[in-house]
C-alpha positions in Angstrom: 60.2 13.7 29.5 58.1 14.5 26.4 59.8 14.1 23.1 58.7 16.4 20.3 59.0 14.7 17.0 58.6 17.8 14.9 60.3 21.1 14.9 59.0 24.3 13.2 60.9 27.6 12.9 58.7 30.7 12.9 59.7 34.3 12.7 57.3 37.1 13.8 57.4 40.5 12.0 55.3 43.6 12.2 55.3 47.2 13.5 56.6 48.0 17.0 54.2 48.2 20.0 51.6 45.9 18.7 52.1 42.9 20.9 54.5 40.6 19.0 56.7 40.0 22.0 53.7 39.4 24.3 52.4 36.9 21.8 55.7 35.1 21.6 56.0 35.0 25.3 52.5 33.7 25.6 53.3 30.9 23.1 56.2 29.9 25.3 54.1 30.0 28.4 55.9 33.0 29.9 54.0 35.6 31.8 52.6 38.8 30.3 55.1 41.6 30.7 54.4 44.5 33.0 56.0 47.2 30.8 57.3 47.6 27.3 60.9 46.9 26.4 61.9 47.3 22.8 62.9 44.1 21.1 66.1 43.6 19.0 65.8 39.9 18.4 64.6 37.2 20.9 63.8 33.5 20.6 61.1 31.5 22.5 60.0 27.9 22.3 56.3 27.0 22.2 54.8 23.6 22.2 51.6 22.4 20.6 49.9 19.1 20.0 48.3 19.4 16.6 46.9 16.9 14.1 47.9 13.9 16.3 51.6 14.9 16.7 53.6 17.0 19.1 55.5 20.0 17.8 58.1 22.3 19.1 57.9 25.8 17.6 61.0 27.9 17.7 59.6 31.5 17.7 61.9 34.3 16.6 60.6 37.7 17.7 61.9 40.7 15.7 61.9 44.4 16.2 59.4 46.6 14.5 61.5 49.4 13.2 61.3 49.6 9.4 64.9 50.8 9.2 66.4 47.7 10.8 66.1 45.3 7.9 69.6 43.8 8.5 68.6 42.3 11.9 65.5 40.7 10.6 66.8 39.5 7.2 68.5 36.3 8.4 65.6 35.5 10.8 63.1 35.8 7.9 65.2 33.8 5.5 65.8 30.9 8.0 62.1 30.6 8.9 59.8 27.7 8.0 56.8 30.0 8.5 56.5 33.8 8.9 53.9 35.5 11.0 53.1 39.1 10.0 51.3 40.9 12.7 49.3 44.1 13.0 47.2 45.5 15.9 43.5 45.4 15.3 43.2 48.8 17.1 45.9 50.6 15.0 44.9 50.9 11.4 48.3 52.2 10.3 49.9 48.9 11.4 47.4 47.0 9.3 48.2 49.2 6.3 51.9 48.6 6.8 51.3 44.8 6.3 50.8 45.5 2.6 52.9 48.6 2.1 56.0 47.3 3.9 56.1 43.9 5.7 55.0 41.6 2.9 57.6 43.2 0.6 60.4 42.6 3.2 59.2 39.0 3.8 59.2 38.2 0.1 62.6 39.9 -0.4 64.2 37.5 2.0 62.0 34.4 1.8 60.0 34.2 -1.4 58.2 30.9 -1.0 57.6 30.1 2.7 54.1 30.3 4.1 52.9 33.5 5.7 50.3 33.8 8.4 48.5 37.1 9.1 47.7 37.7 12.7 45.7 40.6 14.2 46.9 41.2 17.8 45.2 43.0 20.7 41.8 41.6 19.8 40.6 41.9 23.4 40.5 45.7 23.1 38.9 46.0 19.7 35.6 47.8 19.5 33.5 46.4 16.6 31.7 49.8 16.4 34.9 51.8 16.0 35.6 52.3 12.3 39.3 53.0 13.0 39.7 49.5 14.3 40.3 46.7 11.8 37.5 44.2 11.4 37.9 40.4 10.9 36.6 40.8 7.3 39.3 43.3 6.5 41.9 40.9 8.0 40.5 38.0 5.9 40.6 40.2 2.7 44.2 41.3 3.5 45.1 37.6 3.8 44.0 37.0 0.3 45.6 40.2 -1.0 49.1 39.4 0.3 48.9 35.6 -0.4 49.0 34.5 3.2 47.9 31.0 4.1 45.8 31.8 7.1 44.3 34.7 9.1 44.1 34.5 12.9 43.4 37.1 15.7 44.6 36.8 19.2 45.1 38.5 22.5 48.2 37.7 24.6 46.7 39.6 27.5 43.4 37.7 27.4 45.1 34.5 26.3 42.7 34.0 23.4 43.4 32.7 20.0 47.0 31.7 20.8 46.5 27.9 20.2 44.9 28.7 16.8 47.9 30.7 15.8 50.3 28.0 16.7 48.2 25.3 15.0 48.1 27.5 11.8 51.9 27.7 12.0 52.2 24.0 12.3 49.7 23.3 9.5 51.3 25.8 7.1 54.7 24.2 7.8 53.5 20.6 7.3 51.7 21.5 4.0 54.7 23.4 2.7 57.1 20.6 3.6 54.9 17.9 1.9 54.5 20.1 -1.2 58.3 20.6 -1.4 59.0 16.9 -0.9 56.5 16.0 -3.6 58.2 18.5 -6.0 61.6 17.0 -5.2 60.3 13.5 -5.8 58.9 14.4 -9.2 62.0 16.2 -10.3 64.6 13.8 -9.0 62.5 10.6 -8.8 63.4 10.1 -5.1 
């Protein structure tokens, strides 16, 4: 039996129908779903070896309905890291990152690291101006104060390890920074 010495809690938010659940299932090693079922709140466990250590990542998948703040609020406030997703082929979901999701995240969890993830990258057409480019994703990362930008495709199984490694790295850096502050303030 493999022992995972580090646990990270991660909550995924973003509009509905953009692949959040598919991404969470892919992290956990589950198969790609055949059809869409609306998510209320689900948990998955993903495992990654990063930076010389093994990590267990508890992934909380939330629904994408803007009106259902109550369901997401506790999951956001309990997270070590928050992933905010948009579909690279649905510009409105990208715009909602800045106009809705980052505000909800900061309302319930002001200081925890955020990672921006563009989903459905396997079906993006670089020549389609309605699709969101990597440069736009990188610029949005800076604009919202996210730690990292990643793109992935749960269907094609690309970019998934990079997302999990970003979650782990953001958590490790945040925890070290917090421990350093506590040590300076309390001398412990």
